[in-house]
C-alpha atoms as one frame of an Amber mdcrd trajectory, in Angstrom:
protein
 -57.819-100.506 -26.351 -60.660-102.881 -25.550 -60.156-106.618 -25.756 -62.448
-106.982 -28.780 -60.615-104.224 -30.634 -57.263-105.780 -29.769 -58.351-109.224
 -30.925 -59.444-107.886 -34.305 -56.310-105.735 -34.684 -54.028-108.692 -34.024
 -56.041-111.010 -36.255 -55.735-108.503 -39.079 -51.956-108.301 -38.752 -51.655
-112.075 -38.578 -53.597-112.363 -41.826 -51.892-109.734 -43.976 -49.443-110.644
 -46.709 -46.293-108.853 -47.814 -46.249-106.360 -50.677 -42.678-106.058 -51.937
 -42.192-103.018 -54.122 -39.874-100.317 -55.402 -42.748 -97.842 -55.396 -42.831
 -94.424 -53.761 -45.418 -93.519 -51.126 -47.415 -91.616 -53.773 -47.385 -94.579
 -56.150 -48.508 -96.927 -53.392 -51.549 -94.716 -52.814 -52.695 -95.506 -56.347
 -53.255 -99.125 -55.334 -56.837 -99.849 -54.339 -57.604 -99.739 -50.629 -58.797
-103.345 -50.504 -55.299-104.552 -51.450 -53.430-102.135 -49.208 -55.581-103.236
 -46.263 -54.410-106.824 -46.610 -50.711-106.170 -47.002 -47.672-104.911 -45.126
 -45.655-102.500 -47.238 -43.450 -99.433 -47.060 -42.234 -97.068 -49.749 -39.367
 -98.592 -51.763 -39.049-101.654 -49.523 -38.743-104.886 -51.502 -36.972-106.992
 -48.865 -39.360-109.635 -47.560 -37.479-110.098 -44.276 -37.893-106.408 -43.448
 -41.613-106.500 -44.222 -42.035-109.665 -42.168 -40.280-107.993 -39.255 -42.614
-104.995 -39.540 -45.592-107.331 -39.298 -44.178-109.299 -36.338 -43.161-106.169
 -34.428 -46.571-104.583 -34.990 -48.200-107.611 -33.390 -45.706-107.412 -30.527
 -46.512-103.745 -29.871 -50.258-104.433 -30.008 -49.825-107.155 -27.382 -47.523
-104.824 -25.382 -44.800-107.446 -25.493 -42.453-104.810 -26.856 -42.481-100.999
 -26.676 -42.626 -98.846 -29.817 -39.084 -97.637 -29.036 -37.732-101.185 -28.733
 -39.599-102.154 -31.900 -37.934 -99.279 -33.742 -34.469-100.392 -32.662 -35.143
-104.026 -33.522 -36.394-103.017 -36.942 -33.276-100.915 -37.465 -31.129-103.979
 -36.765 -33.041-105.973 -39.372 -32.624-103.205 -41.949 -28.895-102.901 -41.266
 -28.409-106.666 -41.581 -29.971-106.452 -45.044 -27.050-104.215 -46.134 -29.475
-101.453 -46.960 -28.036 -98.220 -48.333 -29.952 -94.954 -48.112 -30.533 -93.068
 -51.375 -27.627 -90.742 -52.074 -28.225 -87.353 -50.506 -31.188 -88.645 -48.459
 -29.234 -90.000 -45.488 -30.965 -89.217 -42.194 -34.191 -88.085 -43.866 -37.625
 -89.703 -43.951 -36.496 -91.457 -47.146 -33.694 -93.202 -45.240 -34.956 -96.534
 -43.930 -32.488 -96.399 -41.032 -33.479 -92.924 -39.791 -35.413 -92.534 -36.559
 -38.099 -90.543 -38.371 -38.740 -93.270 -40.947 -38.584 -96.167 -38.494 -40.898
 -94.411 -36.033 -43.313 -93.680 -38.866 -43.375 -97.317 -39.973 -43.985 -98.694
 -36.481 -46.557 -96.069 -35.513 -48.518 -96.194 -38.749 -48.810 -99.986 -38.816
 -49.844-100.168 -35.156 -52.354 -97.342 -35.527 -53.828 -98.793 -38.722 -54.363
-102.155 -37.043 -55.967-100.490 -34.019 -58.152 -98.340 -36.260 -59.371-101.389
 -38.134 -60.139-103.030 -34.795 -62.149 -99.971 -33.736 -64.103-100.027 -36.993
 -65.009-103.696 -36.740 -65.892-103.362 -33.050 -68.093-100.339 -33.783 -70.277
-102.429 -36.104 -71.500-104.430 -33.112 -72.808-101.378 -31.238 -74.432 -99.277
 -33.951 -77.830 -99.150 -32.270 -76.504 -97.630 -29.028 -73.407 -95.860 -30.416
 -74.097 -94.968 -34.048 -71.743 -91.971 -34.202 -68.027 -91.261 -34.080 -66.382
 -88.067 -32.921 -62.988 -87.224 -34.385 -60.660 -85.672 -31.843 -57.012 -84.865
 -31.259 -55.477 -87.725 -29.315 -51.866 -86.508 -29.514 -50.482 -82.990 -29.749
 -48.438 -81.924 -32.771 -46.139 -78.933 -33.239 -47.674 -78.199 -36.629 -51.150
 -79.760 -36.563 -53.121 -80.088 -39.776 -56.268 -77.997 -40.139 -58.724 -80.834
 -39.694 -61.855 -78.676 -39.269 -61.232 -77.198 -42.721 -60.578 -80.648 -44.150
 -63.842 -81.783 -42.563 -65.845 -78.936 -44.073 -64.229 -79.473 -47.486 -65.485
 -83.064 -47.266 -69.017 -81.646 -47.141 -69.679 -81.930 -43.411 -70.516 -79.175
 -40.924 -69.055 -78.898 -37.448 -71.518 -79.617 -34.634 -70.815 -77.241 -31.762
 -67.221 -77.244 -32.937 -67.053 -81.038 -33.078 -66.339 -83.286 -36.043 -69.022
 -85.956 -35.653 -70.746 -88.259 -38.126 -72.303 -91.722 -38.318 -69.776 -94.545
 -37.979 -70.394 -95.754 -41.529 -70.616 -92.327 -43.132 -68.530 -91.862 -46.282
 -66.851 -88.785 -44.771 -64.297 -90.957 -42.964 -62.940 -92.304 -46.243 -63.080
 -88.858 -47.799 -60.882 -87.182 -45.192 -58.444 -90.100 -45.023 -55.185 -89.920
 -46.933 -55.311 -93.719 -47.027 -58.901 -94.100 -48.214 -59.823 -96.122 -45.128
 -62.902 -95.425 -42.935 -60.981 -95.459 -39.646 -57.973 -93.754 -38.037 -55.252
 -92.813 -38.601 -56.426 -90.442 -41.316 -52.961 -89.268 -42.314 -49.321 -89.849
 -41.459 -48.443 -88.695 -37.936 -51.799 -86.945 -37.650 -52.358 -87.523 -33.937
 -56.107 -87.747 -34.627 -58.429 -90.558 -33.589 -62.132 -91.264 -33.050 -64.294
 -92.105 -30.061 -67.767 -93.509 -30.081 -70.733 -91.304 -29.310 -74.066 -92.418
 -27.874 -77.201 -91.973 -29.937 -78.826 -89.513 -27.511 -75.781 -87.264 -27.375
 -75.443 -87.234 -31.154 -79.069 -86.287 -31.545 -78.566 -83.360 -29.160 -75.878
 -82.125 -31.564 -78.410 -82.244 -34.398 -77.439 -85.593 -35.864 -80.069 -88.074
 -36.881 -79.819 -91.788 -36.357 -79.285 -93.091 -39.890 -82.134 -95.538 -40.381
 -80.363 -96.917 -43.442 -77.130 -97.482 -41.543 -76.495-101.167 -41.392 -73.706
-103.187 -39.951 -70.879-103.289 -42.456 -70.032-106.719 -43.717 -66.397-107.249
 -42.785 -64.564-109.549 -45.193 -62.950-112.590 -43.572 -59.283-112.131 -42.741
 -58.002-115.113 -44.682 -54.251-114.886 -45.194 -53.289-114.227 -48.826 -50.135
-115.733 -50.231 -47.051-114.620 -48.299 -46.099-112.448 -51.265 -49.160-110.527
 -52.448 -47.783-110.096 -55.976 -47.733-113.892 -56.447 -51.517-114.022 -56.150
 -52.593-113.840 -59.837 -55.802-111.932 -59.111 -54.113-109.385 -56.854 -51.195
-108.992 -59.260 -53.614-108.195 -62.074 -55.407-105.628 -59.931 -52.116-104.035
 -58.851 -50.982-103.465 -62.430 -54.420-102.209 -63.416 -54.418 -99.660 -60.597
 -50.919 -98.396 -61.400 -51.455 -98.243 -65.147 -48.855 -98.604 -67.864 -45.177
 -98.403 -67.027 -45.149-100.956 -64.181 -44.263-104.617 -63.953 -43.870-107.430
 -61.450 -40.458-109.059 -61.573 -39.351-111.779 -59.140 -42.241-110.951 -56.842
 -41.437-107.219 -56.689 -43.621-104.554 -58.249 -41.693-101.680 -59.814 -41.642
 -99.148 -62.609 -40.229-100.544 -65.834 -37.467 -97.948 -65.767 -36.397 -98.727
 -62.180
């Protein structure tokens, strides 16, 4: 990861607030991307100390001060100190906050999201020379998703078998499970992007998008430590989720929870 990408990734993580909730992963996806991008959260995690540790460990992994494995174990210790109890019948599964699968997912996803944001911001500086991204498999998976089909369903053709498009093309948001225009595009996907020079993209039949302009990146000003205590964000959260939700003591939850 280049120094510029790293700097942006770290700055992003330093700026994000904490979103304490009792929401499931599916419910969290209903929250607008602009809020999710400026918050640390995890399904059904309302403990601020755990979320703070996720943020701090993500920064540590980005700086290579701690390995992902060590970060997982340190996070486990924090969870156990909180007297967390896994949902009955879900012990050892992805829904158990002390399981290796869940802890690995939390660490990996937060690190990859920060790196992806860094890549996106960095790419805006080089649009003239490198206006395209190629999506590729960075890590092998035992049961890989069918990304070429997902790409075509998003309305884009393969170019000599490659998934390539302008950096600021809407296809990146379309294929993303998170609604973000940068990798990762799904949980544990193993997919990433690499920049492609203008000449090479044109050989694949792509055209330099004359209308493509540098995206204005909003300043990473830290929100309140607890996102739900920001009146504007709290209003948007409840609007996105619809009826049946409330914010109580800084935690967003369903009214029946």
